[in-house]
MDTraj code that builds the backbone (N, CA, C; nanometers):
import mdtraj as md
import numpy as np

residues = "UNK UNK UNK UNK UNK UNK UNK UNK UNK UNK UNK UNK UNK UNK UNK UNK UNK UNK UNK UNK UNK UNK UNK UNK UNK UNK UNK UNK UNK UNK UNK UNK UNK UNK UNK UNK UNK UNK UNK UNK UNK UNK UNK UNK UNK UNK UNK UNK UNK UNK UNK UNK UNK UNK UNK UNK UNK UNK UNK UNK UNK UNK UNK UNK UNK UNK UNK UNK UNK UNK UNK UNK UNK UNK UNK UNK UNK UNK UNK UNK UNK UNK UNK UNK UNK UNK".split()
xyz = np.array([
    [0.0817, -0.1179, 0.0000],
    [0.0000, 0.0000, 0.0000],
    [0.0874, 0.1262, 0.0000],
    [0.1995, 0.1217, 0.0708],
    [0.2892, 0.2384, 0.0720],
    [0.3363, 0.2723, -0.0683],
    [0.3690, 0.1690, -0.1448],
    [0.4171, 0.1930, -0.2811],
    [0.3083, 0.2602, -0.3641],
    [0.1853, 0.2111, -0.3489],
    [0.0745, 0.2696, -0.4236],
    [0.0564, 0.4167, -0.3849],
    [0.0578, 0.4468, -0.2551],
    [0.0398, 0.5844, -0.2109],
    [0.1565, 0.6730, -0.2525],
    [0.2756, 0.6155, -0.2601],
    [0.3921, 0.6933, -0.3017],
    [0.3824, 0.7332, -0.4495],
    [0.3216, 0.6486, -0.5308],
    [0.3107, 0.6771, -0.6740],
    [0.1833, 0.7529, -0.7099],
    [0.0868, 0.7566, -0.6209],
    [-0.0421, 0.8182, -0.6502],
    [-0.0409, 0.9640, -0.6033],
    [-0.0833, 1.0545, -0.6906],
    [-0.0901, 1.1945, -0.6482],
    [-0.2245, 1.2202, -0.5788],
    [-0.2375, 1.3377, -0.5184],
    [-0.3574, 1.3689, -0.4406],
    [-0.4825, 1.3731, -0.5281],
    [-0.4672, 1.4124, -0.6530],
    [-0.5828, 1.4166, -0.7432],
    [-0.6393, 1.2761, -0.7656],
    [-0.5503, 1.1821, -0.7944],
    [-0.5957, 1.0450, -0.8183],
    [-0.6568, 0.9853, -0.6924],
    [-0.5952, 1.0109, -0.5778],
    [-0.6507, 0.9610, -0.4515],
    [-0.7891, 1.0185, -0.4288],
    [-0.8069, 1.1473, -0.4563],
    [-0.9383, 1.2112, -0.4414],
    [-1.0414, 1.1487, -0.5351],
    [-0.9988, 1.1158, -0.6562],
    [-1.0907, 1.0519, -0.7515],
    [-1.1358, 0.9150, -0.7006],
    [-1.0416, 0.8366, -0.6462],
    [-1.0773, 0.7054, -0.5924],
    [-1.1714, 0.7192, -0.4732],
    [-1.1470, 0.8192, -0.3890],
    [-1.2334, 0.8408, -0.2724],
    [-1.3734, 0.8817, -0.3171],
    [-1.3825, 0.9656, -0.4195],
    [-1.5128, 1.0063, -0.4723],
    [-1.5870, 0.8868, -0.5311],
    [-1.5164, 0.8050, -0.6058],
    [-1.5780, 0.6850, -0.6635],
    [-1.6304, 0.5922, -0.5540],
    [-1.5519, 0.5723, -0.4502],
    [-1.5925, 0.4833, -0.3411],
    [-1.7151, 0.5359, -0.2678],
    [-1.7322, 0.6679, -0.2634],
    [-1.8501, 0.7229, -0.1959],
    [-1.9768, 0.7042, -0.2794],
    [-1.9620, 0.6959, -0.4120],
    [-2.0767, 0.6774, -0.5010],
    [-2.1027, 0.5288, -0.5261],
    [-1.9980, 0.4553, -0.5499],
    [-2.0061, 0.3120, -0.5813],
    [-1.9169, 0.2369, -0.4824],
    [-1.9773, 0.1888, -0.3721],
    [-1.8948, 0.1246, -0.2698],
    [-1.8166, 0.0052, -0.3234],
    [-1.6961, -0.0106, -0.2724],
    [-1.6125, -0.1234, -0.3101],
    [-1.5605, -0.1900, -0.1837],
    [-1.5135, -0.3105, -0.1967],
    [-1.4494, -0.3777, -0.0858],
    [-1.5445, -0.4199, 0.0243],
    [-1.4997, -0.4040, 0.1482],
    [-1.5744, -0.4514, 0.2645],
    [-1.7119, -0.3866, 0.2780],
    [-1.7195, -0.2569, 0.2504],
    [-1.8482, -0.1883, 0.2643],
    [-1.9519, -0.2478, 0.1696],
    [-1.9088, -0.2773, 0.0491],
    [-2.0020, -0.3356, -0.0479],
    [-2.0441, -0.4763, -0.0033],
    [-1.9503, -0.5524, 0.0495],
    [-1.9828, -0.6863, 0.0974],
    [-2.0814, -0.6780, 0.2144],
    [-2.0621, -0.5803, 0.3039],
    [-2.1557, -0.5617, 0.4147],
    [-2.2963, -0.5352, 0.3622],
    [-2.3054, -0.4546, 0.2562],
    [-2.4363, -0.4230, 0.1980],
    [-2.5011, -0.5481, 0.1374],
    [-2.4216, -0.6288, 0.0730],
    [-2.4767, -0.7508, 0.0119],
    [-2.5298, -0.8468, 0.1182],
    [-2.4536, -0.8656, 0.2254],
    [-2.4995, -0.9555, 0.3307],
    [-2.6210, -0.8991, 0.4033],
    [-2.6264, -0.7667, 0.4195],
    [-2.7433, -0.7050, 0.4814],
    [-2.8671, -0.7274, 0.3945],
    [-2.8493, -0.7167, 0.2623],
    [-2.9601, -0.7386, 0.1703],
    [-3.0096, -0.8836, 0.1788],
    [-2.9181, -0.9771, 0.1868],
    [-2.9545, -1.1178, 0.1991],
    [-3.0286, -1.1437, 0.3300],
    [-2.9748, -1.0905, 0.4412],
    [-3.0391, -1.1100, 0.5714],
    [-3.1774, -1.0465, 0.5742],
    [-3.1911, -0.9291, 0.5158],
    [-3.3194, -0.8595, 0.5107],
    [-3.4223, -0.9407, 0.4317],
    [-3.3805, -0.9920, 0.3176],
    [-3.4701, -1.0722, 0.2333],
    [-3.5169, -1.1974, 0.3072],
    [-3.4234, -1.2679, 0.3680],
    [-3.4593, -1.3894, 0.4418],
    [-3.5520, -1.3590, 0.5594],
    [-3.5214, -1.2545, 0.6336],
    [-3.6060, -1.2186, 0.7482],
    [-3.7473, -1.1833, 0.7029],
    [-3.7598, -1.1114, 0.5915],
    [-3.8923, -1.0758, 0.5411],
    [-3.9676, -1.1972, 0.4883],
    [-3.8961, -1.2917, 0.4277],
    [-3.9610, -1.4156, 0.3827],
    [-4.0153, -1.4943, 0.5013],
    [-3.9364, -1.5071, 0.6053],
    [-3.9794, -1.5803, 0.7255],
    [-4.0957, -1.5080, 0.7918],
    [-4.0856, -1.3768, 0.8014],
    [-4.1935, -1.2976, 0.8630],
    [-4.3231, -1.3166, 0.7847],
    [-4.3141, -1.3144, 0.6525],
    [-4.4317, -1.3312, 0.5682],
    [-4.4907, -1.4714, 0.5814],
    [-4.4014, -1.5716, 0.5846],
    [-4.4473, -1.7100, 0.5968],
    [-4.5176, -1.7360, 0.7300],
    [-4.4812, -1.6606, 0.8320],
    [-4.5436, -1.6761, 0.9638],
    [-4.6724, -1.5955, 0.9760],
    [-4.7067, -1.5218, 0.8721],
    [-4.8310, -1.4459, 0.8713],
    [-4.8258, -1.3158, 0.9504],
    [-4.7088, -1.2639, 0.9703],
    [-4.6941, -1.1399, 1.0471],
    [-4.7571, -1.0223, 0.9731],
    [-4.8234, -0.9365, 1.0478],
    [-4.8850, -0.8163, 0.9915],
    [-4.7958, -0.6936, 1.0103],
    [-4.6812, -0.7122, 1.0740],
    [-4.5902, -0.6003, 1.0975],
    [-4.5264, -0.5590, 0.9652],
    [-4.4823, -0.4317, 0.9556],
    [-4.4176, -0.3871, 0.8316],
    [-4.2878, -0.4633, 0.8064],
    [-4.2501, -0.4760, 0.6802],
    [-4.1281, -0.5513, 0.6491],
    [-4.0031, -0.4809, 0.7024],
    [-3.8991, -0.5604, 0.7228],
    [-3.7704, -0.5056, 0.7623],
    [-3.7155, -0.4226, 0.6472],
    [-3.6272, -0.3303, 0.6794],
    [-3.5589, -0.2497, 0.5782],
    [-3.4107, -0.2842, 0.5796],
    [-3.3440, -0.2542, 0.4696],
    [-3.2016, -0.2835, 0.4580],
    [-3.1219, -0.2227, 0.5732],
    [-3.1564, -0.1006, 0.6134],
    [-3.0838, -0.0332, 0.7211],
    [-3.0919, -0.1095, 0.8530],
    [-3.1946, -0.1920, 0.8696],
    [-3.2069, -0.2721, 0.9921],
    [-3.0955, -0.3755, 1.0042],
    [-3.0310, -0.4075, 0.8942],
    [-2.9289, -0.5126, 0.8936],
    [-2.7885, -0.4616, 0.8610],
    [-2.7766, -0.3324, 0.8372],
    [-2.6449, -0.2757, 0.8081],
    [-2.5635, -0.2646, 0.9365],
    [-2.4351, -0.2966, 0.9274],
    [-2.3464, -0.2810, 1.0422],
    [-2.3326, -0.1329, 1.0739],
    [-2.3259, -0.1047, 1.2017],
    [-2.3125, 0.0342, 1.2455],
    [-2.1800, 0.0493, 1.3189],
    [-2.1028, 0.1476, 1.2775],
    [-1.9734, 0.1737, 1.3384],
    [-1.9750, 0.3108, 1.4024],
    [-1.8900, 0.3280, 1.5015],
    [-1.8763, 0.4598, 1.5632],
    [-1.8243, 0.5578, 1.4589],
    [-1.8723, 0.6823, 1.4636],
    [-1.8194, 0.7804, 1.3670],
    [-1.6706, 0.8038, 1.3920],
    [-1.5977, 0.8330, 1.2869],
    [-1.4538, 0.8543, 1.3045],
    [-1.4264, 0.9744, 1.3946],
    [-1.3225, 0.9622, 1.4734],
    [-1.2842, 1.0704, 1.5630],
    [-1.2217, 1.1833, 1.4805],
    [-1.2624, 1.3049, 1.5090],
    [-1.2071, 1.4203, 1.4384],
    [-1.0643, 1.4442, 1.4854],
    [-0.9739, 1.4622, 1.3917],
    [-0.8344, 1.4873, 1.4247],
    [-0.8045, 1.6359, 1.4127],
    [-0.7247, 1.6823, 1.5049],
    [-0.6774, 1.8204, 1.4981],
    [-0.5603, 1.8258, 1.3998],
    [-0.5365, 1.9404, 1.3406],
    [-0.4230, 1.9519, 1.2480],
    [-0.2902, 1.9088, 1.3122],
    [-0.2717, 1.9415, 1.4393],
    [-0.1475, 1.9029, 1.5066],
    [-0.1349, 1.7500, 1.5144],
    [-0.2471, 1.6808, 1.5400],
    [-0.2451, 1.5339, 1.5444],
    [-0.2042, 1.4766, 1.4089],
    [-0.2573, 1.5361, 1.3004],
    [-0.2249, 1.4885, 1.1662],
    [-0.0763, 1.5075, 1.1358],
    [-0.0210, 1.6219, 1.1759],
    [0.1212, 1.6472, 1.1541],
    [0.2064, 1.5439, 1.2271],
    [0.1685, 1.5121, 1.3508],
    [0.2426, 1.4139, 1.4297],
    [0.2410, 1.2777, 1.3621],
    [0.1257, 1.2385, 1.3119],
    [0.1126, 1.1094, 1.2439],
    [0.1994, 1.1072, 1.1181],
    [0.1925, 1.2129, 1.0387],
    [0.2701, 1.2183, 0.9147],
    [0.4203, 1.2176, 0.9415],
    [0.4639, 1.2865, 1.0466],
    [0.6062, 1.2836, 1.0809],
    [0.6496, 1.1417, 1.1171],
    [0.5629, 1.0706, 1.1891],
    [0.5932, 0.9324, 1.2278],
    [0.6035, 0.8414, 1.1076],
    [0.5225, 0.8631, 1.0047],
    [0.5292, 0.7812, 0.8842],
    [0.6596, 0.8019, 0.8099],
    [0.7118, 0.9230, 0.8123],
    [0.8358, 0.9526, 0.7434],
    [0.9575, 0.8880, 0.8071],
    [0.9467, 0.8469, 0.9337],
    [1.0603, 0.7877, 1.0058],
    [1.0704, 0.6369, 0.9860],
    [0.9740, 0.5772, 0.9180],
    [0.9756, 0.4308, 0.9041],
    [1.0677, 0.3842, 0.7956],
])
top = md.Topology()
chain = top.add_chain()
for i, resn in enumerate(residues, 1):
    res = top.add_residue(resn, chain, resSeq=i)
    for name in ("N", "CA", "C"):
        top.add_atom(name, md.element.get_by_symbol(name[0]), res)
traj = md.Trajectory(xyz[None], top)
């Protein structure tokens, strides 16, 4: 990954980040697929049992993570200096 980041300029990195926000790739996309499968199965079972409750939604099965901690500029500088020493 270091080699990739060393050869990639900020513009290209920004383009990849923009693409990932519109069209998820990797783990996030896999999480969405499994949530969709779980939602479908749960709704099939609920329907087969004759439940009158509203169907589950995809968001009911999506993994939830803590929001990322906001970094101060000084924290970012410290991290970047540490990367340069490796």
